C-alpha positions in Angstrom: 76.2 47.7 85.3 72.7 46.5 85.0 72.0 44.1 82.2 70.4 45.5 78.9 66.8 44.6 78.5 66.0 42.6 75.3 63.4 43.9 72.8 63.2 40.7 70.6 59.8 38.9 70.7 59.8 35.4 72.0 60.1 32.9 69.1 57.0 31.2 70.2 54.9 34.4 69.9 56.1 35.1 66.4 55.4 31.6 65.2 51.9 31.8 66.6 51.2 35.1 64.8 52.5 33.6 61.5 50.3 30.5 61.9 47.2 32.7 62.6 47.9 34.9 59.6 48.4 31.9 57.3 45.2 30.3 58.6 43.2 33.5 57.9 44.6 33.9 54.4 43.9 30.3 53.6 40.3 30.6 54.9 39.6 33.6 52.7 41.1 31.9 49.7 39.0 28.8 50.3 35.8 30.8 50.4 36.7 32.6 47.1 37.6 29.4 45.3 34.5 27.6 46.6 32.3 30.1 44.8 34.4 30.2 41.6 32.4 28.9 38.6 33.8 25.9 36.6 37.4 24.9 37.2 39.1 21.7 37.9 38.8 19.1 40.6 41.0 21.0 43.1 42.7 24.4 43.6 45.9 25.3 45.5 46.7 28.5 47.4 50.3 29.2 48.4 51.1 31.6 51.3 54.6 32.7 52.3 55.3 32.9 56.1 57.6 36.0 55.7 60.6 34.2 57.1 62.1 33.2 53.8 61.2 29.6 54.3 59.1 27.4 52.0 55.5 28.6 51.3 52.7 26.9 53.1 50.2 25.3 50.6 46.5 25.0 51.4 44.3 22.8 49.1 40.6 23.2 48.8 38.1 21.1 46.8 36.2 22.7 43.8 33.0 21.2 42.5 32.9 20.6 38.7 29.5 21.2 37.1 28.7 18.1 34.9 28.3 18.8 31.2 25.1 17.7 29.5 25.5 16.8 25.8 22.7 16.6 23.2 20.2 13.9 23.7 20.6 10.9 21.4 18.3 10.9 18.4 16.7 7.8 17.0 18.1 8.4 13.5 21.2 6.2 14.0 19.0 3.2 14.9 16.6 4.0 12.1 19.5 4.2 9.6 20.7 0.7 10.6 17.2 -0.7 10.3 16.8 1.0 7.0 20.0 -0.5 5.6 19.0 -3.9 6.6 15.6 -3.6 4.9 16.7 -2.1 1.6 17.4 -5.4 -0.1 14.3 -7.1 1.1 11.9 -8.0 -1.7 8.5 -6.7 -0.8 5.4 -8.9 -1.1 2.3 -6.8 -1.7 -0.6 -6.8 0.7 -3.7 -5.3 -0.7 -5.6 -2.8 1.6 -8.6 -0.6 1.4 -8.0 2.5 -0.5 -7.4 5.6 1.7 -9.3 8.7 1.0 -6.8 10.4 -1.2 -6.9 13.6 -3.1 -5.1 14.3 -6.4 -4.9 17.2 -8.8 -3.5 16.9 -12.3 -0.8 19.5 -12.9 0.6 21.1 -16.0 0.2 18.4 -18.6 2.9 18.4 -21.3 3.5 16.2 -24.3 7.1 17.1 -24.9 8.5 14.1 -23.0 11.1 16.3 -21.5 11.3 14.2 -18.4 12.0 11.0 -20.3 15.3 9.2 -20.0 16.7 6.9 -22.7 13.3 5.6 -23.7 11.4 8.5 -25.2 7.9 8.8 -26.7 7.6 8.7 -30.5 11.0 7.0 -31.0 11.5 3.5 -32.6 14.3 1.4 -31.2 16.0 -1.5 -33.0 17.4 -4.6 -31.2 16.8 -8.3 -30.7 14.3 -10.2 -28.7 15.2 -13.3 -26.6 13.1 -15.0 -23.9 13.5 -16.4 -20.4 11.4 -18.2 -17.8 9.8 -15.2 -16.0 8.7 -17.5 -13.1 6.0 -15.7 -10.9 6.5 -12.5 -12.8 8.5 -10.6 -10.2 11.8 -9.1 -11.2 14.3 -6.2 -10.6 11.5 -3.7 -10.5 10.2 -5.5 -7.4 6.5 -5.0 -8.4 5.9 -8.4 -6.9 4.4 -11.6 -8.3 1.8 -11.2 -11.1 -0.4 -13.4 -13.3 0.4 -11.1 -16.3 2.6 -13.1 -18.6 3.1 -10.3 -21.2 6.2 -8.9 -19.5 9.8 -8.3 -20.4 13.3 -7.6 -19.0 15.0 -4.5 -20.4 18.7 -4.4 -21.1 20.8 -2.6 -18.4 21.5 0.5 -20.5 17.9 1.2 -21.4 16.7 0.0 -17.9 18.6 3.1 -16.7 18.5 2.5 -12.9 14.8 1.4 -13.0 13.5 4.4 -15.1 12.1 1.8 -17.5 10.1 0.0 -14.8 6.4 -0.2 -15.6 6.8 1.1 -19.1 4.6 -0.5 -21.8 6.4 -1.1 -25.1 5.1 -2.4 -28.4 7.4 -5.0 -29.9 7.3 -5.8 -33.7 8.9 -8.7 -35.4 10.1 -8.8 -39.0 7.2 -11.2 -39.7 4.7 -8.4 -38.9 3.6 -9.9 -35.6 3.5 -7.5 -32.7 2.8 -7.5 -28.9 2.6 -5.1 -26.0 4.7 -6.0 -23.0 5.3 -4.3 -19.6 8.8 -3.9 -18.3 9.2 -5.7 -14.9 12.8 -6.8 -14.9 16.4 -6.0 -16.0 18.4 -8.0 -18.4 22.1 -7.7 -17.5 25.1 -8.5 -19.7 25.3 -10.2 -22.2 22.1 -8.4 -23.1 23.0 -5.6 -25.5 21.6 -2.1 -25.9 18.2 -2.3 -27.5 17.6 -5.9 -26.5 14.4 -7.2 -24.8 14.3 -10.4 -22.9 10.7 -11.4 -23.2 8.7 -13.9 -21.1 8.5 -17.2 -22.9 4.8 -16.7 -23.4 5.3 -13.3 -25.0 8.1 -14.5 -27.3 6.0 -17.3 -28.6 3.5 -14.8 -30.0 6.2 -13.4 -32.2 8.2 -16.5 -33.3 8.7 -20.1 -32.6 10.7 -20.6 -29.4 13.2 -22.8 -31.3 14.5 -19.6 -33.0 15.8 -18.3 -29.6 16.6 -14.8 -30.9 14.9 -12.6 -33.5 15.4 -9.0 -34.7 12.8 -6.6 -33.5 11.9 -2.9 -33.3 10.1 -1.5 -30.3 8.6 1.8 -29.0 6.9 3.2 -26.0 3.1 3.2 -25.8 0.5 4.7 -23.5 -2.2 2.0 -23.3 -5.8 2.1 -22.5 -6.3 0.8 -18.9 -8.8 0.9 -16.1 -6.1 0.4 -13.5 -5.3 3.3 -11.1 -2.1 4.4 -9.5 -1.2 2.9 -6.1 1.6 3.7 -3.6 3.5 1.3 -1.5 6.0 2.1 1.3 8.9 -0.3 1.5 9.4 -2.9 4.2 11.2 -1.2 7.1 9.9 2.3 6.3 9.4 4.7 9.2 9.4 8.4 9.9 13.2 8.2 10.0 13.7 6.4 6.7 11.4 5.3 3.9 11.2 4.0 0.4 8.2 4.7 -1.9 7.1 2.9 -5.0 4.4 3.7 -7.6 2.4 0.9 -9.0 -0.1 0.6 -11.8 1.0 3.7 -13.8 0.1 3.9 -17.4 3.2 6.0 -18.4 6.7 5.6 -17.0 7.3 7.6 -13.8 10.0 10.3 -14.1 9.9 11.7 -10.6 8.5 11.3 -7.2 8.4 14.1 -4.7 7.4 14.4 -1.0 6.2 17.6 0.7 8.7 18.9 3.4 9.0 22.1 5.3 11.0 23.5 2.4 8.3 22.5 -0.2 8.3 19.7 -2.7 11.5 17.6 -2.5 12.4 15.1 -5.2 13.6 11.7 -4.0 16.5 9.7 -5.6 15.5 6.4 -7.3 17.1 3.1 -6.5 17.8 0.4 -9.0 15.1 -1.8 -7.4 12.5 0.9 -8.3 11.9 2.6 -4.9 12.3 6.3 -4.3 14.3 6.8 -1.1 14.1 9.4 1.7 17.3 8.5 3.6 16.7 11.0 6.4 13.0 10.5 6.7 12.0 13.9 5.1 8.4 13.8 4.0 7.8 10.2 5.0 4.0 9.8 5.7 3.2 13.1 4.1 1.8 14.3 0.7 3.3 12.8 -2.5 3.6 14.1 -6.0 4.2 11.9 -9.0 5.3 13.1 -12.4 5.3 11.0 -15.6 7.7 11.4 -18.6 5.2 13.7 -20.3 5.4 16.1 -17.4 1.9 15.4 -16.0 1.8 15.7 -12.2 -0.5 14.0 -9.8 -0.5 15.1 -6.1 -1.8 12.6 -3.5 -2.7 13.1 0.1 -4.0 10.5 2.6 -1.4 7.7 2.0 -0.5 6.3 5.5 3.0 5.3 6.4 2.2 1.5 6.4 5.1 -0.6 5.1 4.5 -3.2 2.4 0.8 -2.3 2.0 -0.6 -1.3 -1.5 -2.7 1.8 -1.1 -4.8 3.0 -4.1 -5.1 6.7 -5.2 -8.0 6.6 -7.6 -5.8 8.6 -10.0 -4.2 7.8 -13.4 -2.0 9.6 -15.9 -3.6 10.7 -19.2 -3.2 8.5 -22.3 -0.9 9.6 -25.0 
């Protein structure tokens, strides 16, 4: 009997076909993955060989698109510079007056913008005296030859709202003087107390008395001086501090023009109005006194520690 012919394919032929099939599938998978957006650093494709054995794994590299975050802004550096400069005491440097424009706005005599020190009110307290040195003080106006100055008690100083105010001081003897507030008198100074320069006190009583009872009130004096603006040391378009000098009446508010209109700036205890994020720095400025009169000023350059005149002054009351 002739032997039965075998129909089984040789093992080598089947293995070759499986290898070719696996290679083709892997090639197609690698092409698909290569054009896939995003993804990780590598992708894996598993293909079974049909024989029940372990799958054959083909690995192909995938390119990751680098992410681009927001560009750094200079505000962080500016903030650090601003913090370092806040406590510096400015020394005024006079400059030529810029060409500024100002327009008086809605004058009011109600004193609605006043703080603790209000027009037409008489305050009682005591007067003492101290060595005012070069005339500079907590208001950071800078040195002055004017010896008729005083330090206001902390309560009535009211975070520098009293800075630059002129007050008339009257003693029981009938003597009176007008002094300008340039400093703060901390505790043990009491509410209503004025700590006068030694020269000012001597016009009311003999220095040997040390302390005398007084009454005092706000005045709006006659003056030929005009308002000036000074940017604080360290000011830039990212952070700035502004100060008003030479004002006849106490300043109630300072605003800068921004994209959203006039924006009021908070006032520091050292008598600068601060723009912490730089809004309005170098732009138009509007100053309001406690009587509600507003003066708008253009043309003040952002030049730190330089006194720039405006040619404007609040009305006398």
